[in-house]
Backbone as XML, in Angstrom:
<?xml version="1.0"?>
<chain id="A" units="angstrom">
  <residue number="1" name="MET">
    <atom name="N" x="-16.538" y="-75.359" z="10.058"/>
    <atom name="CA" x="-15.800" y="-76.767" z="10.355"/>
    <atom name="C" x="-16.019" y="-76.540" z="12.077"/>
  </residue>
  <residue number="2" name="SER">
    <atom name="N" x="-16.260" y="-77.856" z="12.641"/>
    <atom name="CA" x="-16.724" y="-78.077" z="13.965"/>
    <atom name="C" x="-15.150" y="-78.451" z="14.689"/>
  </residue>
  <residue number="3" name="ASN">
    <atom name="N" x="-15.239" y="-77.988" z="16.202"/>
    <atom name="CA" x="-13.972" y="-78.090" z="16.678"/>
    <atom name="C" x="-13.405" y="-79.528" z="16.767"/>
  </residue>
  <residue number="4" name="LEU">
    <atom name="N" x="-14.473" y="-80.628" z="16.513"/>
    <atom name="CA" x="-13.920" y="-81.995" z="16.444"/>
    <atom name="C" x="-13.350" y="-82.166" z="15.307"/>
  </residue>
  <residue number="5" name="GLU">
    <atom name="N" x="-13.631" y="-81.658" z="14.173"/>
    <atom name="CA" x="-12.920" y="-82.115" z="12.891"/>
    <atom name="C" x="-11.632" y="-80.989" z="12.943"/>
  </residue>
  <residue number="6" name="LEU">
    <atom name="N" x="-11.546" y="-79.699" z="13.350"/>
    <atom name="CA" x="-10.523" y="-79.242" z="13.585"/>
    <atom name="C" x="-9.312" y="-79.710" z="14.427"/>
  </residue>
  <residue number="7" name="SER">
    <atom name="N" x="-10.095" y="-80.276" z="15.751"/>
    <atom name="CA" x="-8.979" y="-81.151" z="16.166"/>
    <atom name="C" x="-8.206" y="-82.407" z="15.708"/>
  </residue>
  <residue number="8" name="ILE">
    <atom name="N" x="-9.164" y="-83.309" z="14.769"/>
    <atom name="CA" x="-9.122" y="-84.394" z="14.281"/>
    <atom name="C" x="-7.726" y="-83.909" z="13.049"/>
  </residue>
  <residue number="9" name="LYS">
    <atom name="N" x="-8.091" y="-83.013" z="12.078"/>
    <atom name="CA" x="-6.961" y="-82.189" z="11.522"/>
    <atom name="C" x="-5.603" y="-81.844" z="12.278"/>
  </residue>
  <residue number="10" name="ALA">
    <atom name="N" x="-5.625" y="-81.363" z="13.431"/>
    <atom name="CA" x="-4.374" y="-80.937" z="13.980"/>
    <atom name="C" x="-3.725" y="-82.004" z="14.366"/>
  </residue>
  <residue number="11" name="LEU">
    <atom name="N" x="-4.431" y="-83.356" z="14.745"/>
    <atom name="CA" x="-3.960" y="-84.776" z="15.311"/>
    <atom name="C" x="-3.210" y="-85.233" z="14.152"/>
  </residue>
  <residue number="12" name="GLN">
    <atom name="N" x="-3.972" y="-84.936" z="13.185"/>
    <atom name="CA" x="-3.377" y="-85.761" z="11.734"/>
    <atom name="C" x="-2.274" y="-84.899" z="11.153"/>
  </residue>
  <residue number="13" name="ALA">
    <atom name="N" x="-1.835" y="-83.702" z="11.375"/>
    <atom name="CA" x="-1.002" y="-82.812" z="10.932"/>
    <atom name="C" x="0.161" y="-82.786" z="12.178"/>
  </residue>
  <residue number="14" name="GLY">
    <atom name="N" x="-0.122" y="-83.431" z="13.017"/>
    <atom name="CA" x="1.167" y="-83.583" z="14.248"/>
    <atom name="C" x="1.300" y="-82.487" z="15.208"/>
  </residue>
  <residue number="15" name="ILE">
    <atom name="N" x="0.184" y="-81.645" z="15.414"/>
    <atom name="CA" x="0.239" y="-80.665" z="16.274"/>
    <atom name="C" x="-0.639" y="-81.036" z="17.559"/>
  </residue>
  <residue number="16" name="LEU">
    <atom name="N" x="-0.623" y="-80.039" z="18.647"/>
    <atom name="CA" x="-1.744" y="-80.245" z="19.465"/>
    <atom name="C" x="-3.318" y="-79.653" z="19.076"/>
  </residue>
  <residue number="17" name="PRO">
    <atom name="N" x="-4.058" y="-80.431" z="19.683"/>
    <atom name="CA" x="-5.509" y="-80.169" z="19.171"/>
    <atom name="C" x="-5.858" y="-78.944" z="20.210"/>
  </residue>
  <residue number="18" name="ALA">
    <atom name="N" x="-5.230" y="-77.708" z="20.150"/>
    <atom name="CA" x="-5.658" y="-76.626" z="20.947"/>
    <atom name="C" x="-5.371" y="-75.195" z="20.013"/>
  </residue>
  <residue number="19" name="PHE">
    <atom name="N" x="-6.105" y="-74.261" z="20.480"/>
    <atom name="CA" x="-5.739" y="-73.055" z="19.843"/>
    <atom name="C" x="-6.123" y="-72.059" z="20.699"/>
  </residue>
  <residue number="20" name="THR">
    <atom name="N" x="-5.901" y="-72.049" z="22.140"/>
    <atom name="CA" x="-5.869" y="-71.098" z="23.016"/>
    <atom name="C" x="-4.592" y="-71.451" z="23.903"/>
  </residue>
  <residue number="21" name="GLY">
    <atom name="N" x="-3.818" y="-70.358" z="24.414"/>
    <atom name="CA" x="-2.808" y="-70.486" z="25.461"/>
    <atom name="C" x="-3.070" y="-71.422" z="26.642"/>
  </residue>
  <residue number="22" name="ASP">
    <atom name="N" x="-4.105" y="-71.419" z="27.206"/>
    <atom name="CA" x="-4.157" y="-72.122" z="28.222"/>
    <atom name="C" x="-4.592" y="-73.729" z="27.599"/>
  </residue>
  <residue number="23" name="GLU">
    <atom name="N" x="-5.288" y="-73.693" z="26.980"/>
    <atom name="CA" x="-5.248" y="-75.494" z="26.196"/>
    <atom name="C" x="-3.792" y="-75.921" z="25.703"/>
  </residue>
  <residue number="24" name="VAL">
    <atom name="N" x="-2.776" y="-75.031" z="25.352"/>
    <atom name="CA" x="-1.667" y="-75.514" z="24.888"/>
    <atom name="C" x="-0.803" y="-75.898" z="26.019"/>
  </residue>
  <residue number="25" name="ALA">
    <atom name="N" x="-0.749" y="-74.901" z="26.923"/>
    <atom name="CA" x="-0.542" y="-75.134" z="28.362"/>
    <atom name="C" x="-0.590" y="-76.771" z="28.852"/>
  </residue>
  <residue number="26" name="LYS">
    <atom name="N" x="-1.994" y="-76.349" z="28.968"/>
    <atom name="CA" x="-2.360" y="-78.007" z="29.808"/>
    <atom name="C" x="-1.766" y="-78.719" z="29.150"/>
  </residue>
  <residue number="27" name="LEU">
    <atom name="N" x="-1.906" y="-78.947" z="27.666"/>
    <atom name="CA" x="-1.676" y="-80.253" z="27.106"/>
    <atom name="C" x="-0.086" y="-80.590" z="27.069"/>
  </residue>
  <residue number="28" name="LEU">
    <atom name="N" x="0.635" y="-79.539" z="26.873"/>
    <atom name="CA" x="1.979" y="-79.798" z="27.136"/>
    <atom name="C" x="2.293" y="-80.322" z="28.355"/>
  </residue>
  <residue number="29" name="GLU">
    <atom name="N" x="1.816" y="-80.031" z="29.223"/>
    <atom name="CA" x="2.228" y="-80.422" z="30.359"/>
    <atom name="C" x="2.032" y="-81.827" z="30.639"/>
  </residue>
  <residue number="30" name="SER">
    <atom name="N" x="0.734" y="-82.210" z="30.053"/>
    <atom name="CA" x="0.513" y="-83.978" z="30.246"/>
    <atom name="C" x="1.125" y="-84.691" z="29.393"/>
  </residue>
  <residue number="31" name="CYS">
    <atom name="N" x="2.169" y="-83.938" z="28.404"/>
    <atom name="CA" x="2.907" y="-84.742" z="27.367"/>
    <atom name="C" x="4.538" y="-84.929" z="28.189"/>
  </residue>
  <residue number="32" name="ASP">
    <atom name="N" x="4.933" y="-86.242" z="27.277"/>
    <atom name="CA" x="6.041" y="-86.441" z="27.974"/>
    <atom name="C" x="7.216" y="-85.621" z="26.801"/>
  </residue>
  <residue number="33" name="PRO">
    <atom name="N" x="8.104" y="-85.092" z="27.834"/>
    <atom name="CA" x="9.156" y="-83.855" z="27.490"/>
    <atom name="C" x="9.616" y="-84.075" z="25.736"/>
  </residue>
  <residue number="34" name="ASN">
    <atom name="N" x="9.875" y="-85.225" z="25.662"/>
    <atom name="CA" x="10.340" y="-85.535" z="24.311"/>
    <atom name="C" x="9.045" y="-85.198" z="23.089"/>
  </residue>
  <residue number="35" name="GLU">
    <atom name="N" x="8.052" y="-85.955" z="23.551"/>
    <atom name="CA" x="6.785" y="-85.446" z="22.391"/>
    <atom name="C" x="6.374" y="-84.035" z="22.687"/>
  </residue>
  <residue number="36" name="ALA">
    <atom name="N" x="6.560" y="-83.595" z="23.619"/>
    <atom name="CA" x="6.107" y="-82.098" z="23.850"/>
    <atom name="C" x="7.193" y="-80.948" z="22.890"/>
  </residue>
  <residue number="37" name="HIS">
    <atom name="N" x="8.485" y="-81.752" z="22.725"/>
    <atom name="CA" x="9.726" y="-80.757" z="21.973"/>
    <atom name="C" x="8.825" y="-81.115" z="20.423"/>
  </residue>
  <residue number="38" name="ARG">
    <atom name="N" x="8.472" y="-82.107" z="20.160"/>
    <atom name="CA" x="8.461" y="-82.605" z="19.083"/>
    <atom name="C" x="7.381" y="-81.732" z="18.191"/>
  </residue>
  <residue number="39" name="LEU">
    <atom name="N" x="6.093" y="-81.961" z="19.136"/>
    <atom name="CA" x="5.061" y="-81.309" z="18.725"/>
    <atom name="C" x="4.941" y="-79.638" z="18.501"/>
  </residue>
  <residue number="40" name="LYS">
    <atom name="N" x="5.916" y="-78.685" z="19.534"/>
    <atom name="CA" x="6.315" y="-77.654" z="19.658"/>
    <atom name="C" x="7.307" y="-77.365" z="17.788"/>
  </residue>
  <residue number="41" name="ARG">
    <atom name="N" x="8.089" y="-78.292" z="17.934"/>
    <atom name="CA" x="8.794" y="-78.083" z="16.623"/>
    <atom name="C" x="7.834" y="-78.087" z="15.328"/>
  </residue>
  <residue number="42" name="LYS">
    <atom name="N" x="7.203" y="-79.244" z="15.207"/>
    <atom name="CA" x="5.947" y="-79.040" z="14.044"/>
    <atom name="C" x="5.318" y="-77.988" z="14.133"/>
  </residue>
  <residue number="43" name="PHE">
    <atom name="N" x="4.692" y="-77.271" z="15.048"/>
    <atom name="CA" x="3.605" y="-76.363" z="15.167"/>
    <atom name="C" x="4.705" y="-74.854" z="14.606"/>
  </residue>
  <residue number="44" name="ARG">
    <atom name="N" x="5.923" y="-74.928" z="15.297"/>
    <atom name="CA" x="6.567" y="-73.940" z="14.773"/>
    <atom name="C" x="7.111" y="-73.767" z="13.013"/>
  </residue>
  <residue number="45" name="LYS">
    <atom name="N" x="7.179" y="-74.994" z="12.694"/>
    <atom name="CA" x="7.432" y="-75.373" z="11.027"/>
    <atom name="C" x="6.206" y="-74.777" z="10.510"/>
  </residue>
  <residue number="46" name="MET">
    <atom name="N" x="5.112" y="-75.200" z="11.186"/>
    <atom name="CA" x="3.686" y="-74.938" z="10.289"/>
    <atom name="C" x="3.542" y="-73.275" z="10.157"/>
  </residue>
  <residue number="47" name="TRP">
    <atom name="N" x="4.003" y="-72.741" z="11.021"/>
    <atom name="CA" x="3.578" y="-71.423" z="11.516"/>
    <atom name="C" x="4.427" y="-70.223" z="10.468"/>
  </residue>
  <residue number="48" name="ARG">
    <atom name="N" x="5.745" y="-71.132" z="10.362"/>
    <atom name="CA" x="6.809" y="-70.059" z="9.617"/>
    <atom name="C" x="6.164" y="-70.360" z="8.150"/>
  </residue>
  <residue number="49" name="LYS">
    <atom name="N" x="5.676" y="-71.601" z="7.880"/>
    <atom name="CA" x="5.477" y="-71.799" z="6.612"/>
    <atom name="C" x="4.421" y="-70.903" z="5.629"/>
  </residue>
  <residue number="50" name="GLU">
    <atom name="N" x="3.621" y="-70.619" z="7.040"/>
    <atom name="CA" x="2.244" y="-69.808" z="6.880"/>
    <atom name="C" x="2.850" y="-68.127" z="6.686"/>
  </residue>
  <residue number="51" name="MET">
    <atom name="N" x="4.132" y="-68.135" z="7.153"/>
    <atom name="CA" x="4.374" y="-66.485" z="7.485"/>
    <atom name="C" x="4.923" y="-66.179" z="6.002"/>
  </residue>
  <residue number="52" name="LYS">
    <atom name="N" x="5.802" y="-67.230" z="5.521"/>
    <atom name="CA" x="6.497" y="-67.108" z="4.374"/>
    <atom name="C" x="5.636" y="-67.064" z="3.119"/>
  </residue>
  <residue number="53" name="LYS">
    <atom name="N" x="4.624" y="-67.721" z="3.179"/>
    <atom name="CA" x="3.903" y="-67.972" z="2.210"/>
    <atom name="C" x="2.555" y="-66.489" z="1.941"/>
  </residue>
  <residue number="54" name="SER">
    <atom name="N" x="2.663" y="-65.744" z="3.187"/>
    <atom name="CA" x="1.838" y="-64.832" z="3.429"/>
    <atom name="C" x="2.734" y="-63.492" z="2.858"/>
  </residue>
  <residue number="55" name="LEU">
    <atom name="N" x="4.014" y="-63.536" z="3.416"/>
    <atom name="CA" x="5.090" y="-62.603" z="2.653"/>
    <atom name="C" x="5.205" y="-62.387" z="1.484"/>
  </residue>
  <residue number="56" name="ARG">
    <atom name="N" x="5.295" y="-63.471" z="0.858"/>
    <atom name="CA" x="5.417" y="-63.752" z="-0.335"/>
    <atom name="C" x="4.135" y="-63.114" z="-1.310"/>
  </residue>
  <residue number="57" name="THR">
    <atom name="N" x="2.893" y="-63.069" z="-0.711"/>
    <atom name="CA" x="2.037" y="-62.651" z="-1.412"/>
    <atom name="C" x="1.679" y="-61.324" z="-1.037"/>
  </residue>
  <residue number="58" name="ALA">
    <atom name="N" x="2.366" y="-60.755" z="-0.217"/>
    <atom name="CA" x="2.369" y="-59.337" z="0.074"/>
    <atom name="C" x="2.687" y="-58.427" z="-0.926"/>
  </residue>
  <residue number="59" name="SER">
    <atom name="N" x="2.257" y="-57.087" z="-1.171"/>
    <atom name="CA" x="2.702" y="-56.556" z="-2.446"/>
    <atom name="C" x="3.289" y="-55.353" z="-1.996"/>
  </residue>
  <residue number="60" name="THR">
    <atom name="N" x="2.655" y="-54.602" z="-1.107"/>
    <atom name="CA" x="3.043" y="-53.479" z="-0.529"/>
    <atom name="C" x="3.836" y="-53.537" z="0.680"/>
  </residue>
  <residue number="61" name="ALA">
    <atom name="N" x="4.867" y="-52.327" z="1.262"/>
    <atom name="CA" x="5.721" y="-52.519" z="2.412"/>
    <atom name="C" x="4.596" y="-52.621" z="3.573"/>
  </residue>
  <residue number="62" name="SER">
    <atom name="N" x="3.465" y="-51.913" z="3.867"/>
    <atom name="CA" x="2.447" y="-51.978" z="4.925"/>
    <atom name="C" x="1.691" y="-53.323" z="4.929"/>
  </residue>
  <residue number="63" name="GLU">
    <atom name="N" x="1.758" y="-54.078" z="3.708"/>
    <atom name="CA" x="1.120" y="-55.665" z="3.872"/>
    <atom name="C" x="2.043" y="-56.385" z="4.670"/>
  </residue>
  <residue number="64" name="VAL">
    <atom name="N" x="3.424" y="-55.887" z="4.246"/>
    <atom name="CA" x="4.411" y="-56.929" z="4.750"/>
    <atom name="C" x="4.737" y="-56.256" z="6.277"/>
  </residue>
  <residue number="65" name="LYS">
    <atom name="N" x="4.447" y="-55.163" z="6.505"/>
    <atom name="CA" x="4.591" y="-55.018" z="7.949"/>
    <atom name="C" x="3.377" y="-55.399" z="9.087"/>
  </residue>
  <residue number="66" name="ARG">
    <atom name="N" x="2.028" y="-55.413" z="8.216"/>
    <atom name="CA" x="0.846" y="-56.224" z="8.898"/>
    <atom name="C" x="1.157" y="-57.389" z="9.000"/>
  </residue>
  <residue number="67" name="THR">
    <atom name="N" x="1.862" y="-58.240" z="8.263"/>
    <atom name="CA" x="1.974" y="-59.685" z="8.367"/>
    <atom name="C" x="2.762" y="-60.281" z="9.251"/>
  </residue>
  <residue number="68" name="MET">
    <atom name="N" x="4.013" y="-59.247" z="9.443"/>
    <atom name="CA" x="5.045" y="-59.364" z="10.287"/>
    <atom name="C" x="4.496" y="-59.035" z="11.887"/>
  </residue>
  <residue number="69" name="ALA">
    <atom name="N" x="3.889" y="-58.323" z="12.240"/>
    <atom name="CA" x="2.851" y="-57.619" z="13.038"/>
    <atom name="C" x="2.245" y="-58.975" z="13.593"/>
  </residue>
  <residue number="70" name="SER">
    <atom name="N" x="1.248" y="-59.435" z="12.805"/>
    <atom name="CA" x="0.341" y="-60.528" z="13.140"/>
    <atom name="C" x="1.046" y="-61.757" z="13.503"/>
  </residue>
  <residue number="71" name="PHE">
    <atom name="N" x="1.927" y="-62.117" z="12.754"/>
    <atom name="CA" x="2.762" y="-63.198" z="13.108"/>
    <atom name="C" x="3.885" y="-63.287" z="14.474"/>
  </residue>
  <residue number="72" name="SER">
    <atom name="N" x="3.760" y="-61.965" z="14.761"/>
    <atom name="CA" x="4.805" y="-61.762" z="16.307"/>
    <atom name="C" x="4.251" y="-62.091" z="17.458"/>
  </residue>
  <residue number="73" name="SER">
    <atom name="N" x="2.950" y="-62.280" z="17.295"/>
    <atom name="CA" x="1.901" y="-62.566" z="18.611"/>
    <atom name="C" x="1.803" y="-64.277" z="18.878"/>
  </residue>
  <residue number="74" name="PRO">
    <atom name="N" x="1.802" y="-64.656" z="19.796"/>
    <atom name="CA" x="1.700" y="-66.075" z="19.746"/>
    <atom name="C" x="-0.045" y="-66.429" z="19.244"/>
  </residue>
  <residue number="75" name="SER">
    <atom name="N" x="-0.836" y="-65.540" z="19.677"/>
    <atom name="CA" x="-2.274" y="-65.801" z="19.003"/>
    <atom name="C" x="-2.330" y="-65.365" z="17.715"/>
  </residue>
  <residue number="76" name="GLY">
    <atom name="N" x="-1.582" y="-64.798" z="17.020"/>
    <atom name="CA" x="-1.475" y="-64.627" z="15.788"/>
    <atom name="C" x="-1.064" y="-65.756" z="15.034"/>
  </residue>
  <residue number="77" name="ARG">
    <atom name="N" x="-0.100" y="-66.487" z="15.546"/>
    <atom name="CA" x="0.619" y="-67.653" z="14.783"/>
    <atom name="C" x="-0.473" y="-69.006" z="15.259"/>
  </residue>
  <residue number="78" name="ARG">
    <atom name="N" x="-0.997" y="-68.874" z="16.409"/>
    <atom name="CA" x="-2.176" y="-70.044" z="16.464"/>
    <atom name="C" x="-3.339" y="-69.828" z="15.515"/>
  </residue>
  <residue number="79" name="HIS">
    <atom name="N" x="-3.501" y="-68.543" z="15.421"/>
    <atom name="CA" x="-4.948" y="-68.119" z="14.338"/>
    <atom name="C" x="-4.291" y="-68.799" z="12.637"/>
  </residue>
  <residue number="80" name="ALA">
    <atom name="N" x="-2.954" y="-68.685" z="12.596"/>
    <atom name="CA" x="-2.744" y="-68.820" z="11.294"/>
    <atom name="C" x="-2.816" y="-70.410" z="10.762"/>
  </residue>
  <residue number="81" name="VAL">
    <atom name="N" x="-2.278" y="-71.034" z="11.984"/>
    <atom name="CA" x="-2.011" y="-72.455" z="11.609"/>
    <atom name="C" x="-3.663" y="-73.090" z="11.646"/>
  </residue>
  <residue number="82" name="LYS">
    <atom name="N" x="-4.347" y="-72.423" z="12.405"/>
    <atom name="CA" x="-5.818" y="-72.535" z="12.481"/>
    <atom name="C" x="-6.554" y="-72.728" z="11.138"/>
  </residue>
  <residue number="83" name="ARG">
    <atom name="N" x="-6.077" y="-71.720" z="10.480"/>
    <atom name="CA" x="-6.637" y="-71.251" z="9.212"/>
    <atom name="C" x="-6.137" y="-72.337" z="8.078"/>
  </residue>
  <residue number="84" name="LYS">
    <atom name="N" x="-4.765" y="-72.383" z="8.435"/>
    <atom name="CA" x="-4.283" y="-73.363" z="7.599"/>
    <atom name="C" x="-4.641" y="-74.406" z="7.605"/>
  </residue>
  <residue number="85" name="LEU">
    <atom name="N" x="-5.182" y="-75.099" z="8.715"/>
    <atom name="CA" x="-6.049" y="-76.338" z="8.969"/>
    <atom name="C" x="-7.177" y="-76.614" z="8.466"/>
  </residue>
  <residue number="86" name="GLU">
    <atom name="N" x="-7.947" y="-75.150" z="8.431"/>
    <atom name="CA" x="-9.638" y="-75.129" z="7.871"/>
    <atom name="C" x="-9.093" y="-75.295" z="6.494"/>
  </residue>
  <residue number="87" name="GLU">
    <atom name="N" x="-8.443" y="-74.648" z="5.898"/>
    <atom name="CA" x="-8.197" y="-74.950" z="4.510"/>
    <atom name="C" x="-7.954" y="-75.995" z="4.103"/>
  </residue>
  <residue number="88" name="ARG">
    <atom name="N" x="-7.293" y="-77.301" z="4.765"/>
    <atom name="CA" x="-7.051" y="-78.579" z="4.239"/>
    <atom name="C" x="-8.466" y="-79.190" z="3.897"/>
  </residue>
  <residue number="89" name="GLY">
    <atom name="N" x="-9.523" y="-78.994" z="4.445"/>
    <atom name="CA" x="-10.821" y="-79.420" z="4.314"/>
    <atom name="C" x="-10.987" y="-80.399" z="2.987"/>
  </residue>
</chain>
């Protein structure tokens, strides 16, 4: 999937079309504070949903631990949301 397609899907989902920390910070600075708050809430909702889905499918304690570790970092959260957007294809 191209970056343009991914950006369009992110906008349709109601989140920022950025998947690196620098891009996210730059776009949030350019937004209205209320809009930035709404975009952040929508993103958090998406990654929590993905985390819960991953935890439900984990069958062993080590898989649960690995899932929790991947979602504990911001880059892991962004990666999970990016994968979710790519799945929507």
